[in-house]
C-alpha positions as CSV (number, residue, x, y, z in Angstrom):
1,M,-48.2,-139.2,-42.0
2,S,-48.1,-140.1,-38.4
3,R,-48.4,-137.5,-35.5
4,M,-44.8,-138.3,-34.7
5,D,-43.7,-137.5,-38.3
6,E,-45.6,-134.3,-38.1
7,H,-44.0,-133.5,-34.9
8,L,-40.4,-134.2,-36.2
9,Q,-41.1,-132.0,-39.2
10,A,-42.4,-129.2,-37.0
11,R,-39.2,-129.5,-34.7
12,V,-36.9,-129.4,-37.8
13,I,-38.7,-126.4,-39.3
14,S,-38.4,-124.6,-35.9
15,Q,-34.7,-125.3,-35.9
16,L,-34.3,-124.1,-39.4
17,R,-36.0,-120.9,-38.7
18,Q,-33.9,-120.5,-35.5
19,D,-30.7,-121.1,-37.7
20,N,-32.0,-118.8,-40.5
21,I,-31.7,-121.6,-43.0
22,R,-33.6,-121.6,-46.3
23,L,-33.6,-125.0,-47.9
24,W,-35.2,-123.8,-51.1
25,L,-32.1,-121.7,-52.0
26,E,-28.5,-122.6,-52.9
27,P,-26.4,-124.3,-51.8
28,F,-29.0,-126.6,-50.4
29,T,-30.7,-127.2,-53.7
30,T,-27.5,-128.0,-55.6
31,D,-25.2,-129.7,-53.0
32,H,-26.7,-132.6,-51.1
33,Q,-23.8,-132.7,-48.7
34,H,-25.2,-129.6,-47.1
35,I,-28.5,-131.6,-46.3
36,Q,-26.5,-134.4,-44.9
37,D,-24.5,-132.1,-42.7
38,L,-27.9,-130.5,-41.5
39,A,-29.2,-134.1,-40.8
40,D,-26.2,-135.0,-38.7
41,R,-26.5,-131.9,-36.7
42,Y,-30.2,-132.0,-36.1
43,A,-30.3,-135.7,-35.3
44,S,-28.3,-134.9,-32.1
45,V,-30.6,-132.1,-31.3
46,T,-33.9,-133.9,-31.8
47,G,-32.9,-137.4,-30.7
48,F,-34.1,-139.0,-33.9
49,A,-32.0,-141.2,-36.3
50,V,-30.0,-139.4,-39.0
51,D,-31.7,-141.1,-41.9
52,V,-35.2,-140.2,-40.4
53,V,-34.1,-136.5,-40.0
54,R,-32.6,-136.4,-43.6
55,S,-35.9,-137.7,-44.9
56,A,-37.7,-135.0,-43.0
57,L,-35.4,-132.3,-44.4
58,E,-35.9,-133.5,-48.1
59,I,-39.6,-133.5,-47.7
60,I,-39.5,-130.0,-46.2
61,Q,-37.2,-128.8,-49.0
62,S,-39.3,-130.3,-51.7
63,E,-42.5,-128.8,-50.4
64,A,-40.8,-125.3,-49.8
65,V,-39.6,-125.4,-53.5
66,M,-43.1,-126.5,-54.6
67,K,-44.7,-123.8,-52.6
68,G,-42.6,-121.1,-53.9
69,E,-43.3,-122.1,-57.6
70,G,-47.0,-122.2,-56.8
71,N,-47.0,-118.8,-55.2
72,K,-45.3,-117.3,-58.3
73,E,-47.8,-119.2,-60.6
74,Y,-50.8,-118.0,-58.5
75,K,-49.6,-114.4,-58.6
76,E,-49.1,-114.5,-62.4
77,T,-52.1,-116.6,-63.4
78,S,-54.4,-116.9,-60.4
79,V,-54.1,-120.6,-60.5
80,A,-54.0,-121.8,-56.9
81,T,-52.3,-124.9,-55.5
82,L,-54.3,-126.9,-52.9
83,E,-52.9,-129.5,-50.7
84,L,-55.1,-132.5,-50.9
85,H,-55.1,-135.1,-48.2
86,L,-56.4,-138.3,-50.0
87,P,-58.1,-141.4,-48.5
88,K,-55.8,-144.2,-47.4
89,E,-57.1,-146.4,-50.5
90,T,-55.2,-144.1,-52.8
91,Q,-51.5,-144.7,-53.7
92,T,-50.6,-141.0,-52.8
93,R,-51.8,-139.8,-49.4
94,K,-50.9,-136.1,-50.1
95,A,-51.1,-134.4,-53.5
96,H,-50.8,-130.8,-54.8
97,F,-53.7,-129.9,-57.1
98,K,-53.9,-126.9,-59.5
99,T,-57.2,-125.1,-59.9
100,K,-58.7,-121.8,-60.2
101,L,-60.8,-120.5,-57.1
102,D,-63.7,-119.3,-59.0
103,I,-65.1,-122.7,-59.6
104,T,-67.7,-124.5,-57.4
105,A,-66.7,-127.3,-55.0
106,H,-68.8,-129.6,-57.2
107,E,-66.6,-128.8,-60.2
108,L,-63.6,-129.4,-58.1
109,K,-64.9,-132.7,-56.9
110,K,-65.4,-133.8,-60.6
111,E,-61.8,-133.0,-61.4
112,I,-60.5,-134.8,-58.3
113,S,-62.8,-137.8,-59.3
114,K,-61.4,-137.8,-62.8
115,Q,-57.7,-137.7,-61.7
116,Y,-57.8,-140.0,-58.7
117,G,-60.6,-142.4,-59.6
118,L,-62.7,-141.5,-56.5
119,Q,-66.4,-141.9,-56.7
120,H,-68.2,-140.7,-53.6
121,F,-66.3,-138.3,-51.3
122,N,-66.6,-135.0,-49.4
123,L,-64.1,-132.0,-49.3
124,I,-63.3,-130.9,-45.8
125,L,-61.7,-127.5,-45.1
126,K,-60.8,-126.7,-41.4
127,G,-63.4,-129.2,-40.2
128,K,-66.2,-128.0,-42.5
129,T,-67.6,-129.8,-45.5
130,L,-67.4,-127.6,-48.6
131,A,-70.8,-126.8,-50.0
132,P,-71.0,-128.2,-53.5
133,E,-73.0,-125.3,-55.1
134,K,-70.7,-122.5,-53.8
135,R,-67.6,-121.3,-55.2
136,L,-64.2,-122.2,-53.6
137,G,-63.3,-118.6,-53.0
138,E,-66.6,-118.0,-51.2
139,Q,-65.9,-120.6,-48.8
140,N,-62.4,-119.3,-47.8
141,V,-60.4,-121.7,-49.9
142,K,-57.0,-120.0,-50.7
143,N,-53.8,-120.7,-52.5
144,N,-52.0,-123.4,-50.4
145,S,-55.2,-124.4,-48.5
146,K,-55.2,-127.9,-47.0
147,I,-58.3,-130.0,-48.0
148,M,-59.1,-133.4,-46.7
149,V,-60.8,-135.7,-49.3
150,L,-63.1,-138.0,-47.2
151,N,-64.4,-141.2,-48.7
152,V,-68.1,-141.9,-48.2
153,S,-70.6,-144.4,-49.6
154,S,-73.1,-143.2,-52.1
155,E,-75.9,-143.4,-49.7
156,D,-73.8,-141.7,-47.1
157,E,-72.8,-139.0,-49.4
158,R,-76.5,-138.4,-50.2
159,N,-77.5,-138.4,-46.5
160,E,-74.5,-136.3,-45.3
161,M,-75.4,-133.7,-48.0
162,L,-79.0,-133.6,-47.0
163,E,-77.9,-133.6,-43.2
164,G,-75.3,-130.9,-43.9
165,E,-77.8,-128.7,-45.6
166,K,-80.2,-129.2,-42.7
167,E,-77.6,-128.5,-40.2
168,K,-76.4,-125.4,-42.1
169,R,-80.0,-124.1,-42.3
170,S,-80.5,-124.8,-38.7
171,E,-77.2,-123.0,-37.8
172,D,-78.0,-120.0,-39.9
173,E,-81.5,-119.8,-38.3
174,G,-80.0,-120.1,-34.9
175,V,-77.6,-117.1,-35.6
176,Q,-80.4,-115.1,-37.0
177,R,-82.6,-115.7,-34.0
178,T,-79.8,-114.9,-31.6
179,Q,-79.0,-111.7,-33.6
180,K,-82.6,-110.7,-33.6
181,G,-83.1,-111.4,-29.9
182,F,-80.2,-109.2,-28.8
183,Q,-81.2,-106.5,-31.4
184,I,-84.5,-106.3,-29.8
185,L,-82.9,-106.0,-26.4
186,S,-80.4,-103.5,-27.6
187,E,-83.0,-101.4,-28.9
188,R,-84.9,-101.3,-25.6
189,D,-83.8,-98.2,-23.7
190,G,-85.6,-98.4,-20.4
191,S,-88.5,-96.4,-21.7
192,E,-90.9,-99.3,-21.5
193,D,-92.6,-100.3,-18.3
194,P,-89.7,-100.9,-16.0
195,A,-91.6,-103.4,-13.8
196,T,-92.3,-105.8,-16.5
197,T,-90.1,-105.3,-19.6
198,P,-86.5,-106.7,-19.4
199,F,-83.9,-104.6,-21.2
200,L,-80.1,-104.5,-21.3
201,E,-77.8,-101.7,-19.9
202,I,-74.1,-101.3,-19.6
203,T,-73.0,-100.8,-16.0
204,D,-69.7,-100.6,-14.0
205,Q,-68.5,-103.5,-11.8
206,K,-70.8,-102.1,-8.9
207,G,-73.9,-102.1,-11.1
208,N,-74.0,-98.3,-11.8
209,P,-75.4,-97.5,-15.2
210,L,-72.8,-95.9,-17.7
211,Q,-73.8,-93.2,-20.2
212,I,-72.7,-94.7,-23.5
213,P,-73.9,-93.3,-26.8
214,D,-76.7,-95.4,-28.2
215,T,-74.9,-96.6,-31.2
216,E,-72.0,-97.9,-29.2
217,R,-74.3,-99.4,-26.6
218,K,-76.2,-101.5,-29.4
219,A,-72.9,-102.7,-30.8
220,L,-71.6,-103.8,-27.4
221,I,-74.7,-105.7,-26.6
222,M,-74.7,-107.5,-29.9
223,A,-71.1,-108.5,-29.6
224,M,-71.5,-109.6,-25.9
225,G,-74.7,-111.5,-26.9
226,F,-72.8,-113.6,-29.5
227,H,-70.0,-114.3,-27.0
228,E,-72.3,-115.5,-24.3
229,K,-74.2,-117.7,-26.8
230,G,-71.0,-119.2,-27.9
231,R,-69.9,-119.9,-24.3
232,A,-73.2,-121.4,-23.5
233,L,-72.8,-123.8,-26.5
234,M,-69.3,-124.8,-25.2
235,K,-70.7,-125.9,-22.0
236,K,-73.0,-128.1,-23.9
237,R,-70.0,-129.5,-25.8
238,K,-71.5,-128.3,-29.1
239,K,-68.0,-127.2,-30.2
240,S,-68.6,-126.4,-33.9
241,S,-71.7,-124.4,-33.3
242,A,-69.9,-122.6,-30.4
243,L,-67.0,-121.6,-32.7
244,C,-69.5,-120.1,-35.1
245,Y,-70.9,-117.8,-32.6
246,L,-67.6,-116.9,-31.0
247,L,-66.2,-115.9,-34.5
248,R,-69.4,-113.8,-35.0
249,A,-68.6,-112.1,-31.7
250,D,-65.1,-111.5,-32.8
251,E,-66.4,-109.8,-36.0
252,Q,-68.7,-107.6,-33.9
253,F,-66.0,-106.6,-31.6
254,Q,-63.6,-105.8,-34.4
255,Y,-65.7,-103.9,-36.7
256,D,-68.8,-102.7,-35.0
257,I,-67.4,-101.0,-31.8
258,I,-67.1,-97.3,-32.2
259,T,-63.7,-95.7,-31.5
260,H,-64.8,-92.8,-29.4
261,T,-66.7,-94.7,-26.7
262,H,-65.7,-93.5,-23.2
263,V,-65.5,-96.1,-20.4
264,P,-64.2,-95.3,-16.9
265,Q,-60.9,-96.5,-15.8
266,S,-61.9,-100.0,-14.6
267,I,-61.0,-103.5,-15.4
268,S,-64.4,-104.2,-16.7
269,V,-68.0,-103.1,-17.2
270,C,-71.1,-105.1,-16.9
271,L,-74.0,-106.1,-19.2
272,S,-77.1,-106.3,-16.8
273,V,-80.4,-107.7,-17.7
274,C,-82.7,-105.2,-15.9
275,L,-86.0,-106.8,-14.6
276,S,-88.4,-105.6,-12.0
277,F,-86.0,-106.4,-9.3
278,C,-82.9,-105.3,-11.3
279,L,-81.5,-108.8,-11.4
280,S,-77.9,-108.5,-12.8
281,V,-77.6,-111.9,-14.5
282,S,-74.5,-111.5,-16.8
283,R,-70.8,-111.7,-16.8
284,D,-68.8,-108.4,-16.1
285,R,-66.9,-108.3,-19.4
286,V,-67.5,-106.0,-22.3
287,C,-64.8,-105.9,-24.9
288,L,-63.8,-102.5,-26.3
289,C,-60.4,-103.8,-27.1
290,C,-60.2,-103.9,-30.8
291,S,-57.9,-102.3,-33.3
292,K,-60.3,-99.4,-33.9
293,C,-60.6,-98.4,-30.3
294,D,-58.5,-95.6,-28.8
295,S,-55.7,-96.2,-26.6
296,A,-57.5,-95.2,-23.3
297,I,-60.0,-97.9,-23.9
298,L,-57.5,-100.5,-24.8
299,N,-55.9,-100.0,-21.3
300,T,-59.2,-100.6,-19.4
301,V,-61.0,-103.9,-20.3
302,D,-60.0,-107.5,-20.8
303,N,-63.0,-108.9,-22.6
304,F,-61.1,-109.2,-25.9
305,A,-58.5,-111.4,-24.3
306,V,-61.2,-113.6,-22.8
307,L,-62.9,-114.0,-26.2
308,Q,-59.6,-115.0,-27.9
309,L,-59.0,-117.6,-25.3
310,D,-62.4,-119.0,-25.9
311,I,-61.9,-119.1,-29.7
312,V,-58.5,-120.9,-29.4
313,W,-59.8,-123.2,-26.8
314,C,-62.5,-124.2,-29.3
315,Y,-59.8,-124.8,-31.9
316,Q,-58.1,-127.1,-29.4
317,L,-61.2,-129.1,-28.6
318,L,-62.0,-129.5,-32.3
319,N,-58.4,-130.5,-32.9
320,E,-58.0,-127.9,-35.6
321,L,-54.2,-128.1,-36.2
322,S,-54.8,-126.1,-39.5
323,C,-55.6,-123.1,-37.4
324,L,-52.2,-122.9,-35.6
325,D,-51.1,-119.7,-37.2
326,D,-54.5,-118.1,-36.3
327,A,-54.4,-119.5,-32.8
328,K,-50.7,-118.0,-32.4
329,Q,-51.9,-114.6,-33.3
330,R,-55.0,-114.8,-31.1
331,L,-53.0,-115.9,-28.1
332,Q,-50.5,-113.0,-28.7
333,S,-53.4,-110.5,-28.7
334,A,-54.9,-112.0,-25.5
335,E,-51.5,-111.8,-23.8
336,R,-51.1,-108.1,-24.8
337,C,-54.6,-107.3,-23.6
338,F,-54.1,-108.8,-20.3
339,Q,-50.8,-107.0,-19.9
340,R,-52.4,-103.7,-20.7
341,C,-55.6,-104.3,-18.5
342,Y,-54.0,-105.9,-15.4
343,G,-50.6,-104.1,-15.4
344,D,-47.2,-105.5,-14.4
345,Q,-47.5,-108.3,-12.0
346,Q,-51.3,-107.7,-12.0
347,S,-50.7,-104.4,-10.1
348,R,-53.7,-102.6,-11.7
349,L,-56.1,-105.5,-11.2
350,Q,-55.0,-105.6,-7.4
351,Q,-55.9,-102.0,-7.1
352,I,-59.4,-102.6,-8.3
353,K,-60.1,-106.1,-7.1
354,V,-58.6,-107.0,-3.6
355,H,-59.0,-110.8,-4.3
356,T,-57.7,-111.5,-7.7
357,G,-57.0,-115.3,-7.5
358,G,-60.0,-116.0,-9.6
359,E,-58.3,-114.6,-12.7
360,D,-55.5,-117.2,-12.4
361,V,-57.7,-119.6,-14.4
362,L,-57.4,-117.4,-17.4
363,F,-53.7,-117.4,-17.2
364,L,-53.6,-121.2,-16.8
365,R,-55.6,-121.5,-20.0
366,L,-53.5,-118.9,-21.7
367,Y,-50.2,-120.8,-20.9
368,L,-51.7,-124.2,-21.6
369,L,-52.8,-123.1,-25.1
370,Q,-49.4,-121.4,-25.7
371,S,-47.8,-124.7,-24.7
372,S,-49.9,-126.7,-27.1
373,Q,-49.2,-124.3,-29.8
374,A,-45.5,-124.3,-29.2
375,Y,-45.3,-128.1,-29.1
376,H,-47.2,-128.5,-32.4
377,T,-44.8,-126.0,-34.0
378,G,-41.8,-127.9,-32.9
379,D,-40.6,-125.6,-30.0
380,E,-40.3,-128.3,-27.3
381,N,-38.3,-126.2,-24.9
382,R,-40.8,-123.4,-24.7
383,A,-43.7,-125.9,-24.6
384,S,-42.1,-127.5,-21.6
385,L,-41.4,-124.3,-19.8
386,L,-45.0,-123.1,-20.3
387,L,-46.4,-126.5,-19.3
388,N,-44.5,-126.2,-16.0
389,K,-46.1,-122.9,-15.3
390,V,-49.5,-124.4,-16.0
391,Q,-48.9,-127.4,-13.7
392,E,-48.0,-124.9,-10.9
393,L,-51.1,-122.9,-11.3
394,Y,-53.3,-126.1,-11.7
395,G,-52.0,-127.2,-8.3
396,Q,-52.9,-123.9,-6.8
397,L,-56.4,-123.9,-8.4
398,C,-57.4,-127.3,-7.3
399,L,-59.9,-126.9,-4.6
400,D,-60.1,-128.7,-1.3
401,P,-63.5,-130.5,-1.1
402,E,-63.7,-130.0,2.6
403,K,-63.3,-126.2,2.3
404,L,-66.0,-126.2,-0.4
405,N,-68.4,-128.2,1.8
406,Q,-67.8,-125.7,4.7
407,L,-68.6,-122.8,2.6
408,M,-71.8,-124.4,1.3
409,Y,-72.8,-125.2,4.8
410,L,-72.6,-121.5,5.5
411,G,-75.3,-121.0,2.9
412,F,-73.2,-120.2,-0.3
413,S,-73.9,-122.1,-3.5
414,D,-71.3,-124.4,-5.0
415,Q,-70.4,-121.9,-7.6
416,E,-70.0,-119.1,-5.0
417,A,-67.8,-121.4,-3.0
418,R,-65.5,-122.3,-5.9
419,L,-65.2,-118.6,-7.1
420,G,-64.7,-117.5,-3.5
421,L,-61.9,-120.0,-2.7
422,R,-60.1,-119.3,-5.9
423,A,-60.4,-115.5,-5.6
424,C,-58.8,-115.9,-2.0
425,R,-56.3,-118.5,-3.2
426,G,-57.8,-121.3,-0.9
427,N,-58.0,-119.2,2.3
428,I,-61.5,-120.3,3.6
429,D,-61.8,-117.4,6.2
430,E,-61.0,-114.8,3.6
431,A,-63.3,-116.6,1.1
432,A,-66.2,-116.5,3.6
433,L,-65.7,-112.7,4.4
434,H,-65.3,-112.0,0.6
435,L,-68.4,-113.7,-0.4
436,T,-70.4,-112.2,2.5
437,Q,-69.3,-108.7,1.4
438,R,-70.1,-109.5,-2.2
439,R,-73.6,-110.5,-1.3
440,K,-74.0,-107.4,0.8
441,E,-72.9,-105.2,-2.1
442,K,-75.3,-106.9,-4.5
443,E,-78.2,-106.6,-2.1
444,E,-77.4,-102.9,-1.6
445,M,-77.2,-102.5,-5.5
446,K,-80.7,-104.2,-5.8
447,E,-82.1,-102.1,-3.1
448,R,-80.8,-98.8,-4.9
449,E,-82.3,-100.1,-8.0
450,R,-85.7,-101.0,-6.4
451,E,-85.8,-97.4,-4.8
452,K,-84.9,-96.0,-8.3
453,R,-87.7,-97.9,-9.9
454,R,-90.1,-97.0,-7.2
455,R,-89.5,-93.2,-7.7
456,R,-89.6,-93.8,-11.5
457,L,-93.1,-95.4,-11.3
458,Q,-94.2,-92.7,-8.9
459,D,-92.9,-90.1,-11.6
460,I,-94.7,-91.8,-14.2
461,N,-97.9,-91.8,-12.3
462,T,-97.6,-88.2,-11.7
463,L,-97.4,-87.5,-15.4
464,V,-100.3,-89.8,-16.0
465,E,-102.4,-88.1,-13.5
466,L,-101.7,-84.8,-15.6
467,G,-103.5,-86.6,-18.6
468,Y,-100.7,-88.2,-20.5
469,S,-100.6,-91.8,-21.5
470,K,-98.4,-94.1,-19.4
471,R,-96.3,-95.0,-22.5
472,D,-95.8,-91.3,-23.4
473,A,-95.0,-90.5,-19.8
474,T,-92.4,-93.3,-19.6
475,K,-90.6,-92.3,-22.7
476,A,-90.6,-88.6,-21.8
477,L,-89.1,-89.4,-18.4
478,H,-86.4,-91.5,-20.1
479,H,-85.5,-88.7,-22.4
480,A,-85.3,-86.3,-19.4
481,K,-83.0,-88.8,-17.6
482,G,-85.4,-89.2,-14.8
483,D,-86.1,-85.5,-14.1
484,V,-90.0,-85.2,-13.9
485,D,-90.0,-81.5,-14.4
486,K,-88.1,-81.7,-17.6
487,A,-90.2,-84.6,-18.7
488,Y,-93.3,-82.6,-18.2
489,G,-91.7,-79.8,-20.3
490,I,-91.0,-82.3,-23.1
491,L,-94.6,-83.4,-23.0
492,L,-95.9,-79.9,-23.1
493,D,-93.6,-78.9,-26.0
494,R,-94.6,-81.8,-28.1
495,A,-98.2,-81.3,-27.5
496,E,-97.8,-77.6,-28.5
497,D,-95.9,-78.7,-31.6
498,Q,-98.5,-81.3,-32.4
499,T,-101.4,-78.7,-31.9
500,A,-99.6,-76.3,-34.3
501,H,-99.6,-79.0,-37.0
502,T,-102.5,-81.1,-36.3
503,P,-105.7,-79.5,-34.9
504,D,-107.5,-82.8,-34.5
505,W,-106.6,-83.7,-30.9
506,T,-108.3,-87.1,-31.2
507,G,-106.0,-88.1,-34.1
508,A,-103.0,-86.9,-32.3
509,S,-103.7,-88.8,-29.2
510,N,-102.8,-92.3,-31.2
511,A,-99.9,-90.8,-33.3
512,S,-96.6,-92.5,-33.0
513,L,-93.2,-90.8,-33.6
514,T,-90.0,-92.8,-33.9
515,G,-86.3,-92.4,-33.8
516,D,-84.9,-89.2,-32.3
517,E,-88.2,-87.3,-32.5
518,G,-89.3,-89.5,-29.7
519,M,-92.8,-90.6,-28.7
520,S,-96.5,-90.8,-29.3
521,Q,-98.6,-87.8,-28.0
522,S,-101.8,-87.4,-26.2
523,P,-103.3,-84.0,-24.9
524,P,-103.3,-83.0,-21.3
525,S,-106.6,-83.7,-19.5
526,S,-108.2,-82.2,-16.4
527,S,-109.0,-85.7,-15.1
528,S,-106.8,-87.0,-12.5
529,E,-107.6,-90.6,-13.4
530,E,-105.2,-92.8,-15.2
531,P,-106.3,-93.4,-18.9
532,S,-107.3,-96.9,-19.6
533,T,-104.7,-99.1,-21.2
534,S,-106.8,-99.4,-24.4
535,S,-106.0,-95.6,-25.1
536,D,-102.2,-96.3,-25.1
537,P,-100.5,-97.1,-28.4
538,P,-100.2,-100.9,-29.0
539,S,-97.0,-102.4,-28.0
540,V,-94.6,-103.1,-30.9
541,S,-93.4,-106.3,-29.2
542,S,-94.9,-109.4,-30.7
543,P,-95.1,-112.9,-29.2
544,L,-92.2,-114.0,-31.4
545,D,-90.2,-111.1,-30.2
546,E,-90.6,-112.2,-26.6
547,E,-89.7,-115.8,-27.4
548,L,-86.6,-114.7,-29.1
549,V,-85.7,-112.4,-26.2
550,N,-86.3,-115.3,-23.7
551,E,-84.1,-117.6,-25.7
552,V,-81.1,-115.2,-25.5
553,L,-81.8,-114.3,-21.9
554,G,-81.5,-117.9,-21.1
555,D,-77.9,-118.1,-22.4
556,I,-76.7,-115.3,-20.1
557,P,-75.2,-116.8,-16.9
558,R,-76.6,-116.0,-13.4
559,H,-73.3,-115.0,-11.9
560,E,-71.2,-112.0,-13.0
561,E,-68.0,-114.2,-12.7
562,D,-69.3,-117.3,-14.5
563,Y,-66.6,-117.1,-17.0
564,L,-64.0,-117.7,-14.2
565,D,-65.8,-120.8,-12.9
566,L,-63.8,-123.6,-14.9
567,S,-63.9,-127.1,-13.7
568,L,-60.4,-127.6,-15.3
569,D,-61.3,-131.2,-16.2
570,E,-60.6,-130.6,-19.9
571,E,-57.5,-128.6,-18.9
572,Q,-56.2,-131.6,-16.9
573,E,-56.6,-134.0,-19.8
574,L,-54.7,-131.6,-22.1
575,I,-51.9,-131.2,-19.5
576,A,-51.5,-134.9,-19.3
577,R,-51.5,-135.4,-23.0
578,L,-48.8,-132.7,-23.6
579,R,-46.7,-134.1,-20.8
580,S,-46.9,-137.5,-22.4
581,Y,-45.8,-136.1,-25.7
582,L,-42.9,-134.2,-24.3
583,E,-41.7,-137.1,-22.2
584,K,-41.4,-139.2,-25.4
């Protein structure tokens, strides 16, 4: 079936729904004149010839009747109907195939080979090759699933199978490495040496740490980590791999975020990688906007919307038309989330951020994806209206190269210049002031962090001079939330408790307690000298752990608004393509 035939059928289906007409019921199934009358009416609406429209109606009717019968059969017998898209060499390009879903893909291939005389082929579902050894149900094959039957040579089939297995192993290993890396970072709580060990903390938009329960903090970091990894792969145009990570991020957001997390009433909070100079190197979005979160949280952050846009954009780049229904739901979720977070006419966003033009790129992508989805489901009027909004925004977001050069001449990076101009809607003077103010705020934040770390190291040294190991002092200070007197009390209490249960002080000095119980213990000493590092408990971090941490940190962007810095080149291509479709 050609793209134009698919589009005509989509338009006719849209018109049938609008008119509330069910072709699989009487009188349409018994009186052909009713079909002819519909063909005459819809021909004038769509601009296609009457006989072409009638043919489309008959195909739609036949498939609807068949689908209804198949649904009934599946409900009664668990025998599913698969829609096979066969190679062009076969007489029938599309066929409906009956099967149970508890068989393997290899068994299904044998049945298809027997029925259609095909020898070497792969089965493709939503862009992914079905693994021969796995059962259909395990691979998300469902009743009415559309499966492409792709012919390959015997050598190609063998090579593709080996390459597919290798790629799958590589992808699985990549996901596991990413998960492990962010898990290590999420478990670091700042109790390690703050001058040398990076850890992740949740902060507000100004860089101030937020007090979030440890369980929720870990879940947020893991979810954000997968999202950033997916975005990094999209930049490298590794679309299939990117989608894998984005969907994992969606799972984390949907199922792992605890419902009672409290977040201040702001548009977003930040994931900061804290190093010796408190370099904030991440975007400022944390999604708490899932079905399990309470209503207060749903009104505060926009990360869920951004993630949904990224997933649907990935669908678009992969040309996954089979995901249209899922795309529609995700875009609706994104739009609702933006509405809750930004308020009517972006009123709430403007209260928090003076310069809000940068967020326009998100709405451009939202409207563009909605336009594409509307076109492919036959709603040309809505597609055209949305595309007009997109083109208006695109004109506003296109940047003057001369203004960019002027800002870069003032010492701003190309990314800063783009983000600043868009934030200020092209006003170069406002952009320069805005970027200067942002730099000042960041430097002040870094200076506060440097001072906080200086005081922290001073407090650690104070406790070390009292005879405690550096590791114990650091952990105690962390548990005391920076209060050196409370930290000293914690160390005294634990030393007394250790003395009561373990008379051997030497043994106690190398003990390590984990979990909520806290830290390893060493007895106080009258010496004011810092104990040698050899007396400290060995670090639990291995070279492999550090390698994984460095890998995932490499995927976190260096600017907090990196997600707003879109070139719009791909968007421009899609705009032109949709406009050409609509003009036809």
